[in-house]
DRENMAR-854552 format. One record per residue (C-alpha): residue number from 1; x, y, z. Coordinates in steps of 0.02 Angstrom, whole numbers, plus 50000, padded with zeros to 5 digits. Layout:
<NUM, <X, Y, Z>> ...
This chain:
<1, <48876, 53640, 50831>> <2, <48969, 53720, 50687>> <3, <49097, 53858, 50697>> <4, <49029, 54032, 50663>> <5, <49129, 54046, 50502>> <6, <49024, 53906, 50427>> <7, <48860, 54003, 50439>> <8, <48799, 54093, 50283>> <9, <48766, 54258, 50373>> <10, <48947, 54264, 50433>> <11, <49008, 54230, 50256>> <12, <48894, 54362, 50179>> <13, <48914, 54508, 50300>> <14, <49094, 54566, 50339>> <15, <49031, 54677, 50481>> <16, <48949, 54527, 50565>> <17, <49106, 54422, 50543>> <18, <49211, 54565, 50611>> <19, <49099, 54581, 50764>> <20, <49124, 54395, 50801>> <21, <49313, 54415, 50788>> <22, <49307, 54547, 50924>> <23, <49188, 54443, 51030>> <24, <49303, 54292, 51017>> <25, <49451, 54395, 51076>> <26, <49357, 54415, 51240>> <27, <49259, 54252, 51254>> <28, <49355, 54112, 51167>> <29, <49268, 53965, 51081>> <30, <49093, 54032, 51111>> <31, <49042, 54064, 50931>> <32, <48856, 54034, 50949>> <33, <48831, 54152, 51098>> <34, <48938, 54276, 51000>> <35, <48815, 54271, 50854>> <36, <48666, 54282, 50970>> <37, <48742, 54432, 51060>> <38, <48748, 54530, 50897>> <39, <48560, 54507, 50870>> <40, <48530, 54539, 51055>> <41, <48612, 54710, 51037>> <42, <48530, 54747, 50870>> <43, <48360, 54695, 50937>> <44, <48372, 54814, 51083>> <45, <48430, 54950, 50965>> <46, <48281, 54919, 50850>> <47, <48142, 54900, 50979>> <48, <48096, 55086, 50983>> <49, <48061, 55081, 50795>> <50, <48012, 54909, 50729>> <51, <47854, 54805, 50745>> <52, <47829, 54653, 50634>> <53, <47648, 54620, 50583>> <54, <47582, 54443, 50600>> <55, <47396, 54425, 50567>> <56, <47297, 54519, 50700>> <57, <47451, 54533, 50812>> <58, <47634, 54577, 50791>> <59, <47811, 54537, 50847>> <60, <47950, 54651, 50902>> <61, <48136, 54635, 50854>> <62, <48206, 54592, 51026>> <63, <48309, 54434, 51049>> <64, <48312, 54355, 51223>> <65, <48451, 54230, 51263>> <66, <48476, 54099, 51400>> <67, <48652, 54027, 51398>> <68, <48687, 53871, 51504>> <69, <48869, 53821, 51516>> <70, <48999, 53763, 51642>> <71, <49082, 53889, 51757>> <72, <49241, 53980, 51700>> <73, <49207, 53956, 51514>> <74, <49183, 54135, 51457>> <75, <49001, 54173, 51499>> <76, <49026, 54319, 51617>> <77, <49173, 54396, 51526>> <78, <49071, 54397, 51365>> <79, <48963, 54532, 51443>> <80, <49116, 54645, 51458>> <81, <49122, 54656, 51268>> <82, <48933, 54662, 51245>> <83, <48919, 54794, 51382>> <84, <49054, 54900, 51299>> <85, <48960, 54897, 51134>> <86, <48798, 54945, 51222>> <87, <48882, 55086, 51315>> <88, <48973, 55156, 51163>> <89, <48812, 55149, 51060>> <90, <48711, 55237, 51197>> <91, <48596, 55088, 51222>> <92, <48529, 55081, 51402>> <93, <48589, 54927, 51495>> <94, <48600, 54858, 51672>> <95, <48654, 54707, 51774>> <96, <48538, 54607, 51887>> <97, <48613, 54488, 52014>> <98, <48481, 54463, 52149>> <99, <48336, 54551, 52229>> <100, <48149, 54549, 52260>> <101, <47997, 54556, 52148>> <102, <47993, 54743, 52183>> <103, <48169, 54754, 52115>> <104, <48105, 54688, 51949>> <105, <47937, 54771, 51927>> <106, <47949, 54915, 52051>> <107, <47860, 54962, 52211>> <108, <47790, 55104, 52313>> <109, <47893, 55189, 52448>> <110, <47844, 55317, 52578>> <111, <47957, 55470, 52573>> <112, <47960, 55611, 52701>> <113, <48014, 55786, 52655>> <114, <48105, 55911, 52767>> <115, <47941, 55972, 52840>> <116, <47883, 55799, 52888>> <117, <47756, 55779, 52747>> <118, <47740, 55602, 52683>> <119, <47718, 55556, 52501>> <120, <47695, 55389, 52412>> <121, <47822, 55373, 52272>> <122, <47833, 55237, 52140>> <123, <48009, 55170, 52117>> <124, <48034, 55088, 51948>> <125, <48098, 54909, 51937>> <126, <48230, 54841, 51820>> <127, <48105, 54765, 51698>> <128, <48024, 54933, 51668>> <129, <48062, 55032, 51511>> <130, <48196, 55002, 51380>> <131, <48363, 54922, 51422>> <132, <48476, 54774, 51389>> <133, <48470, 54677, 51552>> <134, <48602, 54550, 51601>> <135, <48561, 54413, 51727>> <136, <48740, 54359, 51759>> <137, <48687, 54212, 51867>> <138, <48528, 54145, 51794>> <139, <48517, 54001, 51918>> <140, <48431, 54123, 52037>> <141, <48282, 54118, 51919>> <142, <48274, 53929, 51935>> <143, <48282, 53926, 52125>> <144, <48107, 53926, 52200>> <145, <48176, 53966, 52372>> <146, <48235, 54137, 52313>> <147, <48116, 54184, 52173>> <148, <47930, 54151, 52167>> <149, <47834, 54089, 52017>> <150, <47764, 54265, 52007>> <151, <47938, 54330, 51967>> <152, <47957, 54206, 51824>> <153, <47788, 54262, 51758>> <154, <47851, 54442, 51757>> <155, <47999, 54386, 51651>> <156, <47883, 54293, 51532>> <157, <47774, 54448, 51515>> <158, <47926, 54555, 51481>> <159, <47969, 54441, 51334>> <160, <47797, 54459, 51254>> <161, <47785, 54578, 51105>> <162, <47803, 54761, 51149>> <163, <47641, 54854, 51119>> <164, <47531, 54704, 51159>> <165, <47422, 54684, 51313>> <166, <47524, 54530, 51361>> <167, <47679, 54639, 51381>> <168, <47601, 54739, 51523>> <169, <47672, 54702, 51696>> <170, <47544, 54715, 51835>> <171, <47570, 54704, 52023>> <172, <47445, 54738, 52162>> <173, <47514, 54807, 52325>> <174, <47439, 54879, 52484>> <175, <47486, 55053, 52425>> <176, <47415, 55037, 52251>> <177, <47417, 54951, 52083>> <178, <47575, 54952, 51976>> <179, <47551, 54935, 51789>> <180, <47690, 54964, 51664>> <181, <47766, 54895, 51504>> <182, <47937, 54820, 51474>> <183, <48052, 54847, 51324>> <184, <48192, 54748, 51406>> <185, <48301, 54622, 51314>> <186, <48357, 54478, 51427>> <187, <48533, 54406, 51423>> <188, <48536, 54265, 51552>> <189, <48685, 54154, 51591>> <190, <48708, 54013, 51715>> <191, <48806, 53855, 51752>> <192, <48699, 53696, 51733>> <193, <48607, 53686, 51901>> <194, <48529, 53523, 51960>> <195, <48358, 53491, 51888>> <196, <48372, 53623, 51751>> <197, <48316, 53503, 51614>> <198, <48154, 53467, 51704>> <199, <48128, 53653, 51730>> <200, <48150, 53686, 51544>> <201, <48018, 53555, 51506>> <202, <47889, 53629, 51624>> <203, <47914, 53820, 51628>> <204, <47852, 53938, 51493>> <205, <47997, 54060, 51510>> <206, <48105, 53944, 51403>> <207, <47984, 53956, 51257>> <208, <48014, 54143, 51254>> <209, <48204, 54142, 51252>> <210, <48334, 54065, 51139>> <211, <48409, 53929, 51246>> <212, <48589, 53878, 51210>> <213, <48672, 53739, 51307>> <214, <48852, 53686, 51282>> <215, <48961, 53555, 51364>> <216, <49143, 53592, 51403>> <217, <49255, 53442, 51433>> <218, <49438, 53452, 51488>> <219, <49499, 53443, 51309>> <220, <49399, 53596, 51260>> <221, <49457, 53690, 51416>> <222, <49638, 53648, 51379>> <223, <49621, 53705, 51198>> <224, <49556, 53874, 51257>> <225, <49697, 53887, 51383>> <226, <49822, 53858, 51244>> <227, <49740, 53991, 51135>> <228, <49748, 54113, 51280>> <229, <49931, 54071, 51308>> <230, <49971, 54120, 51130>> <231, <49917, 54299, 51164>> <232, <50024, 54323, 51320>> <233, <50156, 54461, 51308>> <234, <50088, 54517, 51139>> <235, <49988, 54665, 51077>> <236, <49813, 54629, 51011>> <237, <49825, 54591, 50824>> <238, <49732, 54704, 50702>> <239, <49566, 54626, 50657>> <240, <49474, 54632, 50491>> <241, <49347, 54759, 50558>> <242, <49390, 54900, 50679>> <243, <49293, 54915, 50840>> <244, <49239, 55089, 50787>> <245, <49165, 55016, 50627>> <246, <49052, 54906, 50734>> <247, <48992, 55048, 50845>> <248, <48970, 55162, 50694>> <249, <48862, 55029, 50612>> <250, <48745, 55021, 50760>> <251, <48737, 55211, 50779>> <252, <48701, 55236, 50594>> <253, <48570, 55098, 50598>> <254, <48481, 55186, 50741>> <255, <48469, 55343, 50635>> <256, <48410, 55246, 50481>> <257, <48271, 55158, 50576>> <258, <48212, 55318, 50661>> <259, <48211, 55414, 50497>> <260, <48116, 55273, 50413>> <261, <47978, 55284, 50543>> <262, <47973, 55474, 50534>> <263, <47964, 55474, 50344>> <264, <47828, 55342, 50337>> <265, <47721, 55433, 50466>> <266, <47766, 55610, 50409>> <267, <47822, 55653, 50584>> <268, <47961, 55773, 50631>> <269, <48099, 55726, 50751>> <270, <48042, 55861, 50872>> <271, <47865, 55789, 50870>> <272, <47929, 55611, 50894>> <273, <48043, 55661, 51037>> <274, <47900, 55750, 51127>> <275, <47780, 55603, 51115>> <276, <47731, 55491, 51260>> <277, <47776, 55307, 51240>> <278, <47595, 55262, 51205>> <279, <47587, 55388, 51063>> <280, <47750, 55323, 50988>> <281, <47684, 55145, 50998>> <282, <47525, 55192, 50906>> <283, <47630, 55273, 50771>> <284, <47742, 55120, 50754>> <285, <47595, 55002, 50736>> <286, <47513, 55117, 50610>> <287, <47661, 55100, 50491>> <288, <47724, 54924, 50531>> <289, <47656, 54849, 50369>> <290, <47758, 54978, 50272>> <291, <47919, 54973, 50373>> <292, <47970, 54807, 50293>> <293, <47896, 54705, 50152>> <294, <47915, 54521, 50110>> <295, <47973, 54462, 49940>> <296, <47823, 54354, 49892>> <297, <47920, 54244, 49773>> <298, <48055, 54192, 49897>> <299, <48004, 54238, 50076>> <300, <47856, 54120, 50096>> <301, <47935, 53966, 50012>> <302, <48087, 53989, 50125>> <303, <47973, 54001, 50278>> <304, <47884, 53840, 50228>> <305, <48053, 53755, 50208>> <306, <48109, 53816, 50379>> <307, <47951, 53754, 50464>> <308, <47968, 53584, 50379>> <309, <48149, 53572, 50437>> <310, <48103, 53615, 50617>> <311, <47969, 53481, 50620>> <312, <48088, 53355, 50543>> <313, <48190, 53362, 50704>> <314, <48042, 53285, 50796>> <315, <48049, 53127, 50688>> <316, <48085, 52976, 50798>> <317, <48093, 53083, 50956>> <318, <48057, 53005, 51125>> <319, <47867, 53014, 51143>> <320, <47887, 53069, 51324>> <321, <47952, 53240, 51269>> <322, <47885, 53256, 51091>> <323, <47736, 53365, 51138>> <324, <47842, 53477, 51248>> <325, <47974, 53500, 51114>> <326, <47839, 53531, 50983>> <327, <47776, 53675, 51091>> <328, <47941, 53765, 51056>> <329, <47910, 53769, 50868>> <330, <47794, 53923, 50866>> <331, <47935, 54019, 50952>> <332, <48057, 53954, 50820>> <333, <47939, 54016, 50684>> <334, <47928, 54187, 50767>> <335, <48115, 54197, 50787>> <336, <48140, 54149, 50605>> <337, <48044, 54305, 50553>> <338, <48134, 54410, 50684>> <339, <48307, 54348, 50631>> <340, <48264, 54367, 50447>> <341, <48223, 54549, 50486>> <342, <48392, 54567, 50571>> <343, <48474, 54495, 50415>> <344, <48384, 54624, 50309>> <345, <48449, 54761, 50424>> <346, <48625, 54694, 50401>> <347, <48591, 54692, 50214>> <348, <48534, 54875, 50221>> <349, <48368, 54823, 50148>> <350, <48185, 54851, 50192>> <351, <48139, 54700, 50086>> <352, <48149, 54532, 50176>> <353, <48193, 54393, 50054>> <354, <48205, 54206, 50055>> <355, <48393, 54222, 50074>> <356, <48368, 54318, 50236>> <357, <48251, 54181, 50298>> <358, <48376, 54046, 50250>> <359, <48516, 54133, 50345>> <360, <48401, 54148, 50497>> <361, <48353, 53964, 50488>> <362, <48536, 53917, 50467>> <363, <48567, 53977, 50646>> <364, <48401, 53936, 50727>> <365, <48393, 53758, 50659>> <366, <48557, 53717, 50744>> <367, <48498, 53798, 50907>> <368, <48336, 53697, 50904>> <369, <48430, 53537, 50865>> <370, <48551, 53573, 51007>> <371, <48405, 53600, 51127>> <372, <48320, 53438, 51075>> <373, <48479, 53336, 51094>> <374, <48509, 53407, 51267>> <375, <48331, 53370, 51324>> <376, <48330, 53198, 51244>> <377, <48492, 53136, 51319>> <378, <48641, 53199, 51415>> <379, <48800, 53217, 51312>> <380, <48914, 53069, 51343>> <381, <49087, 53117, 51402>> <382, <49245, 53031, 51344>> <383, <49183, 52889, 51231>> <384, <49295, 52737, 51232>> <385, <49410, 52704, 51086>> <386, <49315, 52547, 51038>> <387, <49149, 52638, 51040>> <388, <49222, 52779, 50934>> <389, <49286, 52655, 50805>> <390, <49118, 52565, 50801>> <391, <49022, 52727, 50775>> <392, <49138, 52786, 50637>> <393, <49111, 52618, 50553>> <394, <48923, 52644, 50559>> <395, <48940, 52812, 50474>> <396, <49052, 52741, 50339>> <397, <48926, 52601, 50309>> <398, <48782, 52725, 50293>> <399, <48886, 52835, 50177>> <400, <48928, 52694, 50057>> <401, <48744, 52651, 50034>> <402, <48702, 52822, 49959>> <403, <48727, 52864, 49776>> <404, <48869, 52987, 49742>> <405, <48864, 53139, 49629>> <406, <48990, 53259, 49551>> <407, <48993, 53439, 49615>> <408, <49070, 53541, 49474>> <409, <49252, 53586, 49505>> <410, <49245, 53504, 49677>> <411, <49254, 53332, 49599>> <412, <49162, 53167, 49620>> <413, <49111, 53061, 49768>> <414, <48993, 53187, 49852>> <415, <48835, 53123, 49935>> <416, <48685, 53215, 50005>> <417, <48708, 53230, 50192>> <418, <48520, 53213, 50225>> <419, <48516, 53045, 50134>> <420, <48666, 52979, 50232>> <421, <48581, 53033, 50394>> <422, <48421, 52947, 50342>> <423, <48512, 52783, 50308>> <424, <48600, 52798, 50477>> <425, <48433, 52828, 50565>> <426, <48356, 52673, 50484>> <427, <48505, 52561, 50517>> <428, <48524, 52613, 50698>> <429, <48340, 52641, 50741>> <430, <48366, 52817, 50809>> <431, <48287, 52989, 50793>> <432, <48344, 53126, 50675>> <433, <48411, 53224, 50824>> <434, <48512, 53076, 50887>> <435, <48581, 53047, 50712>> <436, <48640, 53228, 50705>> <437, <48714, 53213, 50879>> <438, <48810, 53056, 50833>> <439, <48868, 53136, 50670>> <440, <48938, 53286, 50765>> <441, <49018, 53172, 50893>> <442, <49090, 53034, 50784>> <443, <49056, 53061, 50601>> <444, <49111, 53241, 50574>> <445, <49297, 53200, 50563>> <446, <49268, 53070, 50429>> <447, <49200, 53189, 50298>> <448, <49233, 53345, 50197>> <449, <49084, 53463, 50182>> <450, <49014, 53563, 50035>> <451, <48854, 53650, 49984>> <452, <48764, 53665, 49819>> <453, <48632, 53799, 49847>> <454, <48537, 53746, 50002>> <455, <48587, 53563, 49992>> <456, <48729, 53500, 50103>> <457, <48847, 53365, 50037>> <458, <48983, 53261, 50120>> <459, <49127, 53159, 50050>> <460, <49232, 53037, 50148>> <461, <49408, 53098, 50176>> <462, <49551, 53004, 50095>> <463, <49622, 52878, 50218>> <464, <49489, 52915, 50349>> <465, <49414, 52740, 50350>> 
């Protein structure tokens, strides 16, 4: 996948780029989780105020992440930075390592007072209420010996839109019925346990989270070690955005969103603060069509383009997993609207435009492509020199069969990347996803990259053939 600096949202929003600089000081070479962590925090910040209408139902702004990566590659330490931001912005958060179903949803306990009187008391679980919840070792969710299918269903329910019936967590016990809602955002990390790919294909929890998988070979590990070595015995360099600027952004955004709701509903802060959760939810849903608006001229065309691009990744896919992968697309559509809303928040705008949708798709398309490639085939480690040369030759051949164009002051010889990929697919009888995978693995170093509007172009580097 691309470096964070290549994404349009990072280029457009200095605050977002500055956040990633701080994240990368803590968790090196984990750009994509860094971007996701920003929206994870912002989603939990926004969940008390924002509902996004969609026909007879709605979405909420939370972003749930499941990060699968080798051990000792920066997953756990990333939470140190994320947790600091949450703490300094007064966003409730907690860490879950292991426990029972009662630990997640809650349970009744019998308490005895000093006089010997017994009372049944409900103890809340970790999925109850509003918080950013970190599962630091997500493999426990995948282990049927430790966690029942019922537990996974609780997690799925917690990911459903806040304020919907599907978000209600219900558990029947001998001492009574437990029914509660969850406003939790899930941040789940794990090493790649055996059988995880089959689990992803058969369990609904993965259609409710953004799944990011990344392979770390020895070369990547050594590169990170060398980067870390450069910072030894030195003070931390001044970054483009101060840490306080990041926390101030989130605190100010909290106030803006709350005031927006109060103004739209003509509610005072004292009234809002005194309301029960159910009353607040009714208020939010009553004004959700006014909270944000879509720019008719750009929002819907950009959404259609995004959907078309997501479906294009299914072209030529192994029939054995096509239907399963296709079932992820509704979640990608939902997340496109959610991320576009996040982009509008970054843009300090209550109008969601096509540009916001494009920036959302820019990230989500790569995530979806990465998921498909992982499910379709394991990443090959250490390709032989002869194989590398052969693959580079195939890319050069495909490139030379596409007509070149001139891109203004960037000169001649540019060719549409999509057309080169299409020629490669045809010549090598492979899927779109495999073509992208092979381009990232073998073709990337051959070409310079440029964009003209939404269209990506490549040009072969001088002396690269």
